[in-house]
C-alpha positions in Angstrom: 65.7 -220.8 -18.7 64.1 -217.4 -19.3 61.6 -218.2 -16.5 64.4 -219.1 -14.1 66.3 -215.9 -14.9 63.2 -213.8 -14.3 62.6 -215.5 -11.0 66.2 -214.9 -9.9 66.1 -211.3 -11.0 62.8 -210.7 -9.1 64.3 -212.3 -6.0 67.4 -210.1 -6.3 65.4 -206.9 -6.7 63.2 -207.8 -3.7 66.3 -208.5 -1.6 67.9 -205.2 -2.7 64.8 -203.3 -1.9 64.8 -204.7 1.7 68.5 -203.7 2.0 68.0 -200.1 0.9 69.9 -197.7 3.2 70.7 -194.0 3.3 72.9 -191.7 5.3 72.4 -188.0 5.5 75.0 -185.4 6.6 73.4 -182.3 8.1 74.1 -179.4 10.3 73.6 -175.8 11.5 76.2 -173.1 11.7 74.9 -170.2 13.8 77.4 -167.4 14.7 76.4 -164.2 16.6 77.8 -161.2 18.4 76.1 -159.9 21.6 76.5 -157.1 24.2 74.9 -157.1 27.6 75.1 -155.1 30.8 76.1 -156.0 34.4 78.2 -159.0 33.3 80.0 -159.1 36.7 79.6 -157.9 40.3 81.2 -154.6 39.4 78.5 -153.8 36.9 80.7 -153.9 33.8 79.3 -154.7 30.3 80.7 -157.3 27.9 80.7 -157.6 24.1 81.4 -161.1 22.9 80.7 -164.0 20.5 78.9 -166.6 22.6 80.8 -169.8 23.1 77.8 -172.1 23.5 76.6 -171.4 20.0 74.6 -168.9 18.0 71.7 -166.7 18.9 69.0 -168.9 17.4 70.3 -172.5 17.5 73.3 -174.2 18.9 75.7 -175.1 16.0 76.0 -178.8 15.1 77.2 -181.4 12.6 75.3 -184.7 12.4 74.9 -188.0 10.6 71.6 -189.8 10.4 70.6 -192.9 8.5 68.3 -195.8 8.1 68.2 -199.3 6.5 65.0 -200.9 5.2 64.7 -204.3 6.9 61.4 -205.2 5.2 57.8 -205.4 6.5 57.9 -201.7 7.6 60.8 -202.2 9.9 63.9 -200.0 9.7 67.3 -199.9 11.5 68.0 -196.2 12.4 70.9 -194.3 13.8 72.0 -190.7 14.6 75.3 -189.1 15.6 75.3 -185.4 16.4 78.3 -183.2 17.4 77.9 -179.8 19.0 80.6 -177.2 18.4 81.4 -173.5 19.1 81.6 -171.5 15.9 83.7 -168.8 17.5 86.6 -171.1 18.2 85.7 -174.4 16.5 85.9 -176.2 19.8 83.6 -179.1 20.8 80.7 -178.5 23.0 79.3 -181.0 25.6 83.0 -182.2 26.1 82.4 -185.2 23.8 82.7 -186.1 20.1 79.0 -186.7 19.7 77.6 -184.9 22.8 74.3 -183.9 21.4 73.1 -187.4 20.2 74.6 -190.8 19.7 72.1 -193.7 19.3 71.0 -196.7 17.2 67.7 -198.4 17.2 64.7 -199.8 15.3 61.6 -198.1 13.8 58.3 -199.4 12.7 54.6 -198.8 12.8 54.7 -199.1 16.5 57.2 -196.2 16.9 60.9 -196.2 17.5 63.2 -197.6 20.2 66.8 -196.3 20.4 69.8 -197.1 22.7 72.6 -194.7 23.5 72.8 -191.0 24.3 69.2 -189.8 23.9 67.2 -186.6 24.6 64.9 -187.0 27.6 61.2 -186.4 27.3 61.3 -183.2 29.3 63.5 -181.7 26.6 61.3 -183.0 23.8 58.1 -181.8 25.5 59.3 -178.2 25.0 59.4 -178.5 21.2 57.0 -175.9 19.6 55.6 -174.8 22.9 58.7 -172.9 23.9 58.6 -170.3 21.1 62.2 -169.2 21.2 63.5 -172.7 21.7 67.2 -173.4 22.5 68.4 -169.9 21.7 71.1 -167.9 23.4 68.4 -165.8 25.1 65.7 -168.3 26.2 64.5 -170.7 28.9 67.9 -172.2 29.0 69.1 -169.1 30.8 66.7 -169.7 33.6 67.2 -173.5 33.7 70.1 -174.9 31.7 68.7 -178.5 32.1 65.9 -177.8 29.6 68.0 -177.4 26.4 70.6 -179.8 27.7 68.3 -182.6 28.6 70.2 -185.7 27.4 71.0 -189.0 29.0 73.9 -191.4 28.6 73.3 -195.1 28.7 69.6 -194.7 27.9 66.8 -196.5 26.2 64.2 -194.2 24.5 60.8 -194.9 23.0 58.5 -192.6 21.0 55.4 -193.4 18.9 52.6 -191.4 17.4 49.1 -192.8 17.0 46.1 -190.7 15.7 47.6 -187.4 16.9 48.7 -188.8 20.3 52.5 -189.1 20.9 53.8 -191.2 23.7 57.4 -191.2 24.9 59.6 -192.5 27.6 63.3 -192.9 28.5 65.2 -194.9 31.1 68.9 -194.3 31.8 71.2 -196.8 33.6 73.7 -194.0 34.2 72.7 -190.6 33.1 75.9 -188.7 32.8 79.4 -190.1 32.4 81.2 -186.7 31.8 83.2 -185.2 34.6 82.6 -181.7 33.3 80.5 -179.5 35.6 77.5 -177.5 34.8 75.0 -178.3 32.0 77.6 -180.2 29.8 78.2 -182.9 32.4 77.5 -183.7 36.1 79.9 -186.6 36.8 77.2 -189.2 37.6 78.1 -192.3 35.7 76.0 -194.9 37.5 75.8 -198.5 36.4 77.1 -199.5 39.8 77.1 -203.0 41.2 76.9 -201.6 44.8 74.2 -199.0 44.2 71.5 -200.0 41.6 69.7 -196.6 41.9 72.7 -194.3 41.6 72.6 -191.9 38.6 69.5 -193.4 37.1 67.0 -191.3 35.2 63.6 -191.8 33.8 61.2 -189.6 31.9 57.7 -189.8 30.3 55.7 -187.7 27.9 52.2 -187.5 26.4 51.4 -185.1 23.6 48.3 -184.4 21.6 48.3 -182.5 18.3 45.2 -181.2 16.6 44.9 -178.9 13.6 44.8 -175.6 15.6 46.2 -176.6 19.0 48.6 -178.9 20.8 48.9 -180.1 24.4 51.7 -181.8 26.2 52.6 -183.2 29.6 56.0 -184.6 30.7 57.9 -185.7 33.8 61.6 -186.2 34.4 63.5 -187.5 37.5 67.2 -187.9 37.9 68.9 -189.7 40.8 72.2 -188.7 42.5 75.3 -190.7 43.1 78.7 -190.5 44.9 80.7 -187.5 43.5 77.9 -186.1 41.4 77.6 -182.4 40.9 74.8 -180.0 41.9 74.4 -181.4 45.4 73.0 -184.8 44.3 75.8 -186.7 46.1 73.8 -189.8 47.0 71.2 -192.0 45.3 68.5 -191.1 47.8 68.5 -187.5 46.5 66.5 -186.7 43.3 65.8 -183.8 41.1 62.4 -183.9 39.4 60.7 -181.6 36.9 57.1 -181.7 35.6 56.0 -179.8 32.5 52.6 -179.0 31.1 52.0 -176.7 28.1 49.6 -175.6 25.4 50.0 -174.2 21.9 47.4 -172.4 19.8 48.4 -172.0 16.1 47.1 -170.6 12.9 48.6 -170.0 9.5 50.6 -166.8 10.4 50.8 -166.9 14.2 51.1 -169.1 17.2 51.1 -168.7 21.0 52.7 -171.2 23.5 52.5 -171.2 27.3 53.8 -173.6 29.9 54.7 -174.4 33.5 57.7 -176.3 34.7 57.6 -177.3 38.4 60.8 -178.5 40.0 61.7 -180.3 43.3 65.4 -180.4 43.7 66.6 -182.4 46.7 70.2 -181.4 45.9 69.5 -177.9 47.1 69.3 -177.2 50.8 68.1 -173.6 50.4 65.7 -173.4 47.5 64.6 -176.9 46.5 61.2 -176.1 45.0 60.6 -173.7 42.1 58.1 -172.8 39.4 59.1 -171.6 35.9 56.2 -170.1 33.9 56.5 -168.9 30.3 54.3 -167.5 27.5 55.5 -166.7 24.0 54.1 -165.8 20.6 55.3 -165.6 17.0 53.8 -163.8 14.0 54.8 -164.1 10.4 54.7 -160.4 9.3 55.6 -161.4 5.8 56.6 -164.8 4.2 60.2 -163.8 4.9 60.1 -162.0 8.3 59.0 -163.4 11.6 58.6 -161.4 14.9 58.5 -163.4 18.1 58.9 -162.9 21.8 58.5 -164.5 25.2 58.0 -163.7 28.9 59.2 -166.0 31.6 59.5 -166.0 35.4 61.5 -168.4 37.7 60.0 -168.3 41.2 61.6 -170.1 44.2 59.1 -171.0 47.0 61.5 -170.9 49.9 63.2 -167.6 49.1 62.8 -164.3 47.2 65.7 -165.1 44.9 63.5 -164.9 41.8 64.2 -163.9 38.2 62.0 -162.4 35.4 62.9 -162.5 31.7 61.5 -160.6 28.7 62.7 -161.3 25.1 61.9 -160.1 21.6 63.4 -161.3 18.3 63.2 -160.6 14.6 64.1 -163.2 12.0 64.6 -162.4 8.3 64.8 -165.5 6.1 67.2 -165.0 3.2 66.3 -168.4 1.9 65.0 -171.8 3.2 68.4 -172.4 4.7 69.8 -169.0 5.7 68.5 -166.3 8.0 69.7 -163.2 9.8 68.3 -162.2 13.2 68.4 -159.7 16.0 67.1 -160.2 19.5 66.9 -158.0 22.6 66.3 -159.2 26.2 66.0 -158.0 29.8 66.3 -160.1 32.9 65.8 -158.9 36.5 67.1 -160.7 39.6 65.7 -160.3 43.1 67.5 -161.0 46.3 70.8 -162.9 45.6 69.6 -164.4 42.4 72.3 -164.2 39.6 70.7 -165.6 36.5 72.4 -164.3 33.4 70.4 -163.1 30.4 72.8 -164.9 28.1 73.1 -168.7 28.4 76.6 -169.5 29.8 77.1 -165.9 30.7 77.4 -164.2 34.1 75.7 -161.4 36.0 76.2 -159.7 39.4 73.9 -161.0 42.2 70.7 -159.2 42.4 71.4 -157.2 39.3 69.3 -156.7 36.1 70.8 -157.1 32.7 69.9 -155.8 29.2 71.3 -157.4 26.1 71.3 -157.3 22.3 72.4 -160.1 20.0 72.6 -160.4 16.2 73.9 -163.1 13.9 73.4 -165.4 10.9 72.2 -169.0 10.7 72.8 -171.4 7.9 71.5 -175.0 7.9 72.6 -177.7 5.5 
């Protein structure tokens, strides 16, 4: 009898171990105040709290979890909402506009289905020193920090320092909102199998003192889609290569993003170059900065960006920061220094932003 009870108890424990699951609630609240010049054609300045998020990171609330299925296999999911701390409104025009996916994870990597980040976005991690901040590469190309795809399958796996990744979307963007939050290209059409598809790939290598990455992303147009991609025979492609050198107290990242946008009739091809560095002055204070240029091959409507930022960590979760930036526009270019902001055509802009970030 005792033996039977022991066997039953062992079986129960083994079953319970395989069924172990966990759910984590996490988030970032980042609120900031900024002022920048030449916010309109008349040359007026503006002081505001950015609607898209804080100065360092977009604010978010998320849920992630996993369930142990045994033999090294897990079921995983992630739901992530973006919101504007100045008003409490949703960003991306969706409940879980940042991420919404479910999948499986094992020694072979992970495969997820839903709304995923594409590999062009993921390829900028670490290499883009300032990341998805209010003053950053997203001001020059809003697709970079907003690189997400609806109706997508995504794979990523790391093997001996080499990370491989790929995504494929059956309909890249179901939102009817314009701009970076949505481009009204739902796809999944019986009459046009190519419409609104998207695919991306990435290869990354990480060593102790350096990292290298290469990525490619292509989106297809469709009827009624925004940004000139109004048919499936038009594509918008970006290729990215970058390198990172890192030591204990400093790092330097540099990259090149080449674009061929068939949705534009005037300036389809462009190059975005960037180089940035960060230095830990003390264990609590980090100074970083970045220089970037956006060059169009068919016109002189180019833009140049210079950024510097100081971050003081109050704790592992809380930090205060201040950043300053300058952007110059040639020709009729009207790239704003602040993401989601505005600037008069051909005008330069100077800005200052300060805020507080708390993660949980």
